[in-house]
C-alpha positions in Angstrom: 195.3 127.6 -78.6 198.2 129.3 -79.7 199.6 129.9 -76.2 199.0 126.2 -74.9 201.2 124.6 -77.8 204.3 126.3 -77.3 203.9 126.2 -73.7 203.5 122.3 -73.8 206.5 122.1 -76.5 208.6 124.1 -73.7 207.5 121.5 -71.1 208.1 118.8 -73.4 211.7 119.7 -74.2 212.4 120.4 -70.3 211.2 116.8 -69.4 213.3 115.4 -72.0 216.3 117.2 -71.0 215.8 115.7 -67.7 216.1 112.2 -68.9 219.5 110.6 -68.4 221.9 108.9 -71.1 223.1 105.4 -70.1 225.4 102.7 -71.3 223.0 100.1 -72.9 223.5 96.5 -71.0 224.2 93.6 -73.4 221.1 91.4 -71.8 218.8 93.9 -73.3 220.1 93.7 -77.0 216.9 91.8 -78.3 214.7 94.6 -76.9 216.9 97.0 -78.8 216.6 94.8 -81.9 212.5 94.7 -81.5 212.6 98.3 -81.3 214.6 98.9 -84.5 212.4 96.4 -86.1 209.5 98.1 -85.5 210.7 101.5 -86.0 212.3 100.5 -89.3 209.0 99.0 -90.5 207.1 101.9 -89.7 209.7 104.2 -91.3 209.1 101.7 -94.4 205.4 102.4 -94.4 205.9 105.8 -94.3 208.2 105.9 -97.0 205.8 103.7 -99.1 203.0 106.2 -98.4 204.9 109.1 -100.2 204.2 107.5 -103.5 200.2 107.1 -102.8 197.2 108.9 -103.2 196.1 110.4 -99.3 193.0 111.6 -99.9 190.4 112.7 -102.6 187.9 115.6 -102.0 185.0 116.1 -104.2 184.0 119.8 -104.6 180.1 119.9 -105.5 180.1 123.6 -105.9 183.1 124.2 -108.2 182.6 120.9 -109.8 186.1 119.6 -109.2 188.0 116.7 -107.8 191.1 117.5 -105.6 193.6 114.9 -105.0 196.3 115.0 -102.4 199.3 112.9 -103.0 202.2 111.9 -100.6 204.5 114.4 -102.4 202.3 117.4 -100.8 203.7 119.5 -98.2 201.6 118.4 -95.6 202.0 114.7 -96.4 206.0 115.3 -96.2 205.9 117.4 -92.9 203.9 114.2 -91.3 206.4 111.8 -92.9 209.2 113.9 -91.6 208.0 114.0 -87.9 207.2 110.3 -88.3 210.9 109.4 -89.2 212.2 111.9 -86.5 210.1 109.8 -84.1 211.3 106.4 -85.4 215.0 107.8 -85.1 214.2 109.0 -81.4 212.8 105.7 -80.4 215.5 103.5 -81.5 218.3 106.4 -80.0 216.2 106.4 -76.8 216.5 102.3 -76.7 220.3 102.8 -77.4 221.0 104.8 -74.2 220.4 108.3 -75.5 217.9 110.9 -74.2 214.3 110.0 -74.8 213.0 112.3 -77.3 210.4 109.9 -78.7 207.5 111.3 -76.8 207.6 114.5 -77.8 208.3 113.9 -81.2 205.2 111.3 -81.3 203.0 114.2 -79.8 203.9 116.3 -82.6 203.7 113.3 -85.1 200.3 112.2 -83.9 199.0 115.9 -84.2 199.9 116.1 -87.9 198.2 112.7 -88.3 194.7 114.2 -87.1 195.2 117.2 -89.1 195.9 115.0 -92.4 192.6 113.0 -91.2 190.6 116.2 -90.7 191.9 117.4 -94.0 190.9 114.3 -95.6 187.1 115.1 -94.6 187.4 117.9 -97.1 186.4 120.8 -94.0 189.6 122.7 -94.8 188.4 123.1 -98.4 184.7 123.9 -98.5 181.8 123.0 -96.2 179.9 121.4 -99.0 183.0 119.1 -99.9 183.2 115.6 -99.5 186.5 113.8 -99.0 187.5 110.3 -98.8 190.9 108.7 -97.5 193.1 106.6 -99.9 195.7 104.0 -99.1 198.3 106.5 -98.6 196.7 108.0 -95.6 196.2 104.7 -94.1 199.6 103.4 -94.7 200.9 106.5 -93.0 198.7 106.1 -90.0 199.9 102.5 -89.4 203.5 103.2 -90.0 203.1 106.2 -87.1 201.3 103.4 -85.2 204.2 101.1 -85.6 206.8 103.7 -84.4 204.7 104.6 -81.4 204.6 100.8 -80.6 208.6 100.9 -80.9 208.6 104.0 -78.8 206.6 102.1 -75.8 209.0 99.2 -76.1 212.0 101.5 -75.7 210.1 103.2 -72.8 210.1 99.9 -71.3 213.6 99.0 -72.1 214.8 102.3 -70.6 212.8 101.4 -67.5 214.4 98.1 -67.0 217.9 100.0 -67.5 216.8 102.5 -64.9 216.2 99.5 -62.3 219.4 97.9 -63.2 221.3 101.3 -62.5 219.4 102.5 -59.8 217.7 105.5 -58.6 218.1 108.5 -60.8 216.3 111.4 -62.4 213.8 110.9 -65.1 212.8 107.8 -67.3 
């Protein structure tokens, strides 16, 4: 597993470097505005999630309750990757290299880690975890950013058709 992840990361970087830059066509300005709006809404949800409780774990053996807030390291890491993905989606729609798929793959990996951690399995086998609003807000924010990246990829496809054949999407 630890060999596969760096290999996939290298492949993602190489595929991203194959994407080309272009000068955005004015007729697709509304699409770029939609991408910016979706990415901005997702980034806003990510920012709000930092102030919330993400999950609560009841440890039955130790008789304690552990609370993870949006200011924890794992939460800030996930939010950071999400904000980078939002910026990459907007940049891709505006003619820059398309780093959004790679950033979103890394972001969704951390979203899955967060949801798994919210079950309490990282803490103890007898723990019971419950997700809280911060985790759900973060997930919806990343989902909005993913939709923005898909719209940006479609805009890039339209630009590519307008410009003629070339390497990459």
